[in-house]
N, C-alpha and C positions, 0 to 999 in steps of 0.2 A: 366246797371249793370248785369242783367240777361243774356243779349246777350254776354257780355264779359266773363262771367263764362262759358257759353255754348261753346264759341270759344276756351277758354283755355282748356276745357275738351276734345274737338276734337283734338286740337294740341297735348295734352298730350297723348291721345290714339294712335294717329298716331306715335308719337315719341317712345312710349313704344313698340308698335308692331314692329317698325323698329329694335329696339334694340333686342327684343326677337328673331326675325327671323334671323337677321344677326349674332348675337352671338350664338343663340340657336342651329341652324342647324349645324354649325361646331362643337359645343360642343357634340351634339349627335353623329355625324359622327366619331369624333376622340376619344371621351372619353367613348363611349358606344358601338355603333354598330360595329365599326371596330378597336377598341383599340388594339386588339391582332395582327391583320395584320399590323398595322401601328407602331408597337413598335420601329422599326428601325428609324422611323422619329421623335421620341420623343427626345427633346433636353436635358432635365435634367433627371437624374435617379430618383430623388424624385418626388412624386406625390402631387398635391394639395389635402388638406384634405376637408372633407365635410364642416367643419366650415369656411374654407376659401371661398368656393364657395357660401355659404349662405351670408357671409359678402360682397362679391363682388356684389351679386345680390341686396342686400338691399341698399347698397350705390349707386348702379347704378340707383335705383329708385329715390333717392334724386337728383342725377345728372340730370335725365330726367326731373324732376320738374324745376330745374334751367334752363335747356336748353329750356323748354317750355315757361317759362316767358320771356326769352330773345327773342325767336322767335316771341312771341305774340307782344311784344313791337315794334319790327322791322317791322313786317308785318301788324299789325292790329290797330295801334294807329297813331296819327298825327306825330309821330316821323318819319314815312316813308317819308314824304314830304321833309325832310332835307337830305335824302340819294340819292344815284345815281341809285336806283332801277328803273326799267321800267316795264310796264305792257304789252305793245304791242310788240310782237315778231318781228314785221316788223320795229321797230324803229332802229334796227341794222341788218346787213347782217346775214343770217342764220348760216354762219360759226362762227360768233362771239360767239354764245352760247357755242361752244366747246372750243374756245380760252379763253373765260372768265372762264370756268371751270378749264382749265389747269393753268391759271394764279392764280386762287384762291387757288389751291393746292400748287403752288410755294410760294405764300405769306403766306399761312398757315404754311408751313414748316419753314419759317424764323421766323414767330411769335412764333411758338411752340418751336423752339430751344432755343430762348432767354428767353421765359417765363419759360421753363423747367429748364434752368440753374438757373434762379432767384429763383424758388421754392426749389432748392437744397441749397440755402444759409443757413448756420447754424442758423441764427437768426430767420428764418421763417419756416424752413423745418418741424419741428414738428407740426406746425399749419396748414400747407398746403399740403405737399406731402408725409408725413410719412405714412398716411393711405394707399395710393396707393402702397407703397413699402412693405406693409404687405403681398402682393402677391409676395413672393419670387419666387414661382413657379406659374406664371400667367396662367390663363385659359381665354378663350374668354370672360367670364363674367367680367373680370378685365378691359376690354376696357373702361368702364364707372365708374369704382370704384374709385371715388374721394371724397375728403372732400368737404364741401360746398364752401369754399374759392377757392379750386382748380377748382371746377366745374364752378364757376363764371369766373375765369381767362381763362379757356378753352373755354367757350362759348362766351367770348367777342371778339374772333377772327371774329365772324360774324358781329359785329358792325364795326370793322376795315374794313372788306371787303366792306360792302355796302357804306362806306364813300369814298373809294378810287378807287372802281372798279364798273362800270355800270354792274348790274346783274339783270337778269330776275328771277322771283320767281322759274321757272323751274330749272335754274342754281343752285339756293340755295338748292333745293331739291336734285339735283344730287350731289352737293358738300357734303351734309350731309350723303348721302348714300355711296358714294365712300370713303369719309373720315373714316366713321365707319367701312366699310369693310376692309380697309387697317389697321386700328387700331386693329381690331379683329385678322387679320393675325399676327400683331406684338406681340399680347398676346396669340397666339394660343398654344404655348408650343410645337409645332411640326414644323419641317422644311419641306415645301412642294415645295420649289423653284425647277424648272426643272434642270436637270443635265447640260443642255446647258448654263444656266445663268453664271456659273463660267468662261466659255470661251467666254463671251460676254462683250462688252463695257458697257452694262447695269449694270454689277456687280459693276463697278466703281462708279455708280451713285445711284442706288436704295438700300434702306434698305431691310433687310430680317427679318424673325422671329428670327433667331439666333442673329442678331444684337441687337434687342430690348430685347431679353431674357437675354443677357449678362448684360444689364443695370439693370434688376431686380435681377439677381443673384449676381452681383458685387456692385450694388448701386450707381455707378457713371460712367461717360463716356457714349458715345453713346446716346446723348441727342436728336438727330434728329428724325423726325417722318416719312417722306416719303423718304428722300434722305440722302446720306452720305456727301453732300457738306459742310455744316457748321461744322460738326465734324472733317472733314479732314482739312479744312482751319484753324480752331481754335485749332487743336491739341488735341481734346477731344475724338477721336475715340479710343476705347479700343484696345491696341496693340495686344491683343490675338484674335481679331475678325476674321481675315482671317484664322488663324490657326483653330479656333473653327468651322468656316463655313466648311473648308475643312474636318475636322474630321467628321462633320455631313454628308457631302456628301459621304465620304468614307464609313461611316456606312450604308448609304442607298444604294449606288451603287457599292461599291467595291473600289479598289485602284484607286486613282486619281493622274495622273501625273501632274506635274506643270512645266510650261515653263516661262522663264523670259520675261518680257515686259518692255517697257520704264517706265511704271507707277507702276511696282512692279511684282507680280506673277500672272499667269493666269492658271486656271485648264485646263487640256486636258483629255478628256474622253478616 
């Protein structure tokens, strides 16, 4: 029992440190040190209030506890033997580590999209997802600001992954770090995508901070996490997204010309 508590404490400490670093550094950078210089990159005119930031941090602590318990059960209990996790890196080719990471992100995006839409169902929204949407103007701290029920739903993706995809514990660590970093970008409140993205095929695939910020300011649509795929296939992408993205890039870089393509419009620097 004492050993279990010690391991839980270590997992919680690492998880909390990861959250503080990955969310905290961008927060200091954009909201304190260089807020004036980066004003053109801010998506919304309104600013998050101090009480919003405090709420986001406090609920992120409870989310970290939930994630800690899920990780502990998966990695440090007999539950592990029923999963597809492996301990020896040589059990699979070295390239598989990166392939499994990429696959885990694709699976997570699918899981997240449908879970996210479910949380917006009127019968359960107030109990699950309403708290997260109190961050109308999200900050990096909002990336973990969930109710207990939503935190459980969010964290269960790891259970799904280890049952359907062979994963080394290093892949799991990379998955949590990359996933949180992208999540922080989605809640950053600033658009930092390079000018060249708009003129790239990647724009048709990847989400941006503007994409998820619209979800927070309009409360529906844009349910995807990493990619635009499910929103576009299911018709749930906000119809103003491309226009809002172009507005932000014009605000940052000046006039953006747009050319017609087979898939819609493409920005031209």
